[in-house]
C-alpha positions as CSV (number, residue, x, y, z in Angstrom):
1,M,0.1,0.0,0.1
2,M,1.5,3.3,-1.2
3,M,1.4,6.0,1.5
4,T,0.1,9.3,0.5
5,A,2.9,11.9,0.1
6,I,2.8,15.2,2.5
7,N,3.5,18.6,1.7
8,A,5.8,19.7,4.7
9,A,5.7,23.2,3.3
10,K,2.1,23.2,3.6
11,Q,1.6,22.2,7.3
12,F,3.6,25.2,8.4
13,D,0.5,27.3,6.9
14,L,-1.7,29.0,8.9
15,S,-4.0,30.7,6.4
16,G,-7.5,30.6,7.4
17,N,-6.9,30.7,10.5
18,V,-7.9,33.1,13.4
19,A,-5.3,33.6,16.1
20,L,-5.2,36.1,19.6
21,V,-1.7,36.7,21.0
22,T,-1.5,38.5,24.5
23,G,1.2,40.8,25.3
24,A,1.3,42.0,21.3
25,G,2.8,45.3,22.2
26,S,6.5,44.5,22.7
27,G,8.9,41.9,23.2
28,I,8.0,38.2,22.5
29,G,4.6,38.3,22.0
30,Q,5.1,41.5,19.3
31,R,7.2,39.3,17.2
32,I,5.1,36.0,17.0
33,A,2.2,38.2,16.2
34,V,3.7,39.1,13.0
35,G,5.0,35.6,12.6
36,L,1.9,34.1,12.8
37,A,0.4,36.9,10.1
38,Q,3.2,36.1,7.8
39,C,2.5,32.7,7.8
40,G,-1.1,33.5,6.3
41,A,-3.4,34.2,9.8
42,D,-5.5,36.8,10.8
43,V,-3.9,38.2,14.3
44,A,-5.8,40.1,17.1
45,L,-3.4,41.5,19.3
46,L,-4.0,42.2,22.9
47,D,-1.6,44.6,25.3
48,R,-3.1,46.0,28.7
49,R,-1.9,49.2,27.3
50,S,-3.1,50.8,23.7
51,D,0.2,52.8,23.3
52,G,2.2,52.8,20.3
53,G,3.3,49.0,20.9
54,L,0.1,47.8,19.1
55,A,0.3,50.3,16.7
56,D,3.4,49.2,15.5
57,T,2.8,45.5,15.5
58,A,-0.7,46.1,13.8
59,A,1.3,48.4,11.1
60,E,3.7,45.9,10.6
61,I,1.0,42.8,10.1
62,A,-0.3,45.1,7.5
63,T,2.8,44.8,5.3
64,T,1.3,41.2,5.0
65,G,-1.8,41.6,3.8
66,R,-3.5,40.1,6.8
67,R,-6.2,41.3,9.0
68,S,-5.8,42.7,12.7
69,L,-7.6,44.0,15.7
70,S,-5.9,45.6,18.7
71,L,-7.7,45.1,21.8
72,A,-6.5,46.8,25.1
73,V,-7.6,44.5,27.7
74,D,-5.7,43.6,31.1
75,V,-5.2,39.6,31.2
76,T,-6.6,39.6,35.2
77,D,-9.7,40.5,34.0
78,A,-12.0,37.8,33.1
79,E,-15.0,39.3,31.7
80,A,-12.8,41.7,29.6
81,L,-11.0,39.0,28.3
82,A,-14.4,37.3,27.4
83,D,-15.6,40.3,25.9
84,A,-12.4,40.3,23.8
85,V,-12.5,36.9,22.3
86,G,-16.2,37.6,21.5
87,G,-15.5,40.8,19.8
88,L,-12.4,39.3,17.7
89,E,-14.6,36.6,16.6
90,A,-17.5,38.8,15.5
91,E,-14.6,41.2,13.3
92,L,-12.1,38.4,12.2
93,G,-13.7,34.8,12.4
94,P,-13.7,31.8,14.6
95,L,-10.5,31.9,16.8
96,S,-8.3,28.7,16.4
97,L,-5.1,29.7,17.5
98,A,-3.5,32.0,20.7
99,V,-0.4,32.6,22.4
100,N,-0.5,34.1,25.6
101,A,3.1,35.8,26.1
102,A,1.6,38.9,28.6
103,G,3.8,38.5,31.5
104,I,6.3,40.5,33.5
105,A,9.3,40.4,35.5
106,N,11.0,41.9,38.9
107,A,13.4,40.9,41.2
108,N,13.8,41.2,45.2
109,A,15.0,39.1,48.2
110,A,12.5,37.0,49.3
111,E,12.9,37.9,52.8
112,D,12.4,40.9,52.0
113,M,9.4,40.8,49.2
114,A,6.1,43.0,49.5
115,L,3.2,40.9,49.2
116,D,1.9,43.3,47.0
117,Q,5.2,42.1,44.4
118,Y,4.4,39.1,45.0
119,Q,0.3,39.2,44.2
120,T,0.9,41.5,40.9
121,L,3.6,39.3,39.4
122,M,1.5,36.0,40.4
123,D,-1.9,37.7,39.0
124,I,-0.7,38.4,35.5
125,N,2.0,36.3,34.9
126,L,0.0,33.1,36.0
127,K,-3.8,33.7,36.8
128,G,-3.2,36.0,33.8
129,V,-2.2,32.9,31.5
130,F,-4.9,30.9,33.0
131,L,-7.9,33.3,32.4
132,S,-6.2,33.6,28.6
133,C,-6.4,30.1,27.8
134,Q,-10.4,29.6,29.5
135,A,-11.5,32.3,27.3
136,E,-10.0,31.2,24.6
137,A,-10.7,27.8,24.7
138,R,-14.5,28.3,25.4
139,A,-14.5,29.5,22.0
140,M,-12.3,26.5,20.8
141,L,-14.3,23.9,22.3
142,A,-17.6,25.7,20.6
143,H,-16.1,25.2,17.1
144,G,-13.9,21.4,17.9
145,R,-10.5,23.2,17.3
146,G,-7.9,25.2,18.4
147,A,-4.0,25.3,19.9
148,I,-3.0,27.7,22.6
149,V,1.0,28.2,22.9
150,N,1.7,29.8,26.3
151,I,5.1,31.2,27.1
152,A,6.4,30.3,29.9
153,S,10.3,30.7,31.2
154,M,13.7,28.6,31.4
155,S,12.8,29.6,34.5
156,G,10.1,27.6,35.5
157,V,12.8,24.7,34.4
158,I,16.1,25.8,36.5
159,V,16.7,28.6,39.5
160,N,19.0,31.3,37.6
161,R,22.0,32.2,39.3
162,G,22.6,35.3,41.0
163,L,18.8,36.3,40.5
164,S,16.7,36.7,43.7
165,Q,12.7,35.9,41.6
166,A,11.3,33.0,43.2
167,H,8.0,34.3,42.6
168,Y,9.1,34.8,38.6
169,N,10.6,31.7,38.8
170,A,7.2,30.2,40.5
171,S,4.8,31.7,38.0
172,K,6.8,30.3,35.1
173,A,6.5,26.6,36.4
174,G,2.9,27.4,37.1
175,V,2.6,27.9,33.6
176,I,4.4,24.9,32.7
177,H,2.3,22.4,34.5
178,M,-1.2,24.0,34.4
179,S,-0.7,23.7,31.0
180,K,0.0,20.3,30.6
181,S,-3.2,19.9,32.7
182,L,-5.4,21.6,30.1
183,A,-3.6,19.9,27.2
184,M,-4.7,16.6,29.2
185,E,-8.5,18.3,30.2
186,W,-8.7,19.1,26.3
187,V,-7.0,16.4,24.5
188,G,-10.5,14.3,23.3
189,R,-11.8,17.7,22.6
190,G,-9.8,19.2,19.6
191,I,-7.4,21.2,21.5
192,R,-3.6,21.2,21.9
193,V,-2.0,23.5,24.8
194,N,1.7,23.5,24.8
195,T,4.5,26.1,26.1
196,I,7.5,27.7,25.0
197,S,10.0,27.9,27.9
198,P,12.9,30.8,26.4
199,G,16.6,31.2,27.5
200,Y,17.7,34.8,28.2
201,T,16.0,36.9,24.9
202,A,16.9,40.3,24.1
203,T,14.1,42.1,24.8
204,P,13.8,45.8,25.6
205,M,13.2,45.0,29.2
206,N,16.6,42.8,28.8
207,T,18.9,45.0,26.8
208,R,18.2,48.5,28.7
209,P,21.3,50.4,29.2
210,E,21.6,49.8,32.9
211,M,21.2,46.2,32.2
212,V,24.8,45.8,30.2
213,H,26.8,43.8,33.0
214,Q,23.9,41.8,34.0
215,T,23.1,41.0,29.8
216,R,26.8,40.0,29.4
217,L,26.4,37.6,32.1
218,F,23.7,36.1,30.5
219,E,25.6,35.8,27.2
220,E,28.6,34.1,29.1
221,Q,26.2,31.7,31.5
222,T,24.5,30.5,27.8
223,P,26.4,27.5,26.1
224,M,25.8,29.0,22.6
225,G,27.5,32.3,24.0
226,R,24.5,34.5,23.7
227,M,21.1,35.6,24.5
228,A,18.1,34.6,21.8
229,R,16.4,37.1,19.2
230,P,13.0,37.6,20.2
231,D,12.6,36.3,16.3
232,E,13.7,33.1,17.4
233,M,10.6,32.5,19.2
234,V,8.7,32.8,15.9
235,G,9.4,29.5,14.5
236,P,8.8,27.0,17.7
237,A,5.4,29.0,17.7
238,V,4.8,28.4,14.6
239,F,5.5,25.1,14.9
240,L,3.5,24.2,17.8
241,L,0.2,26.3,16.2
242,S,0.5,24.4,12.8
243,E,-0.4,21.0,11.3
244,A,3.4,19.8,11.6
245,A,2.5,19.5,15.3
246,S,-0.5,17.9,15.1
247,F,0.3,15.1,17.6
248,V,2.1,17.5,19.9
249,T,0.1,18.4,23.2
250,G,1.3,18.7,26.5
251,V,4.8,19.6,26.0
252,D,7.4,22.2,27.0
253,L,9.5,23.1,24.6
254,L,12.9,25.0,25.9
255,V,14.2,27.3,23.4
256,D,17.1,28.2,25.6
257,G,20.4,28.3,23.4
258,G,21.6,24.9,25.8
259,F,21.7,26.5,29.1
260,C,19.3,23.2,30.6
261,C,22.2,21.2,29.3
262,W,24.8,22.2,31.9
């Protein structure tokens, strides 16, 4: 019996899909949003700010010929997220893909950390990802198909040397395990859920002038000798969302330049 040949290139084609990207106003979320459009998807762009970041992302997507919709929404607001999903489906069509990249990072010694600092980060990084997945999955379950990628961090797998960020590490470990749990809840209902765990990445937050000495340490500690470019998270996201990953769910994909090998 002869097997039907698979067109590998077409497996990565996202044409006909509508995607939602949270944290689309800057950094990794911004680059992934543009990348999804370049692969054929229409993309709803969500960020808590409606400043120039979202406008820049939308302008770049416009050059690809794909449609976008900008949404100023706080990911800790369940009602606003539900309204956003309803609005984007009315404007762009049924939601089938999502990348949840909204998150913050900061550091403080555990014994000195104020509860507000801990809680604010947890609310955005962990609760915000759960609420985003919940709103997205409600729509996807109604359509019987979907794929979600949550942006975690290698800090959810290892403890970063020299950084006092117990709350951040815990939030990202939570994202990884929560995503595996959601993947198993929805595995028989048409939705795949995976995570990407970036290593040190040259986002605007990590390339500020005052970060120059820390940046050098990040590069020295990474086996590949440099930080990742935000664009280097696009390929992994496209893969996990595409038909090329049709049998992949509950996976945490480390994109860390080999950091976790040492």
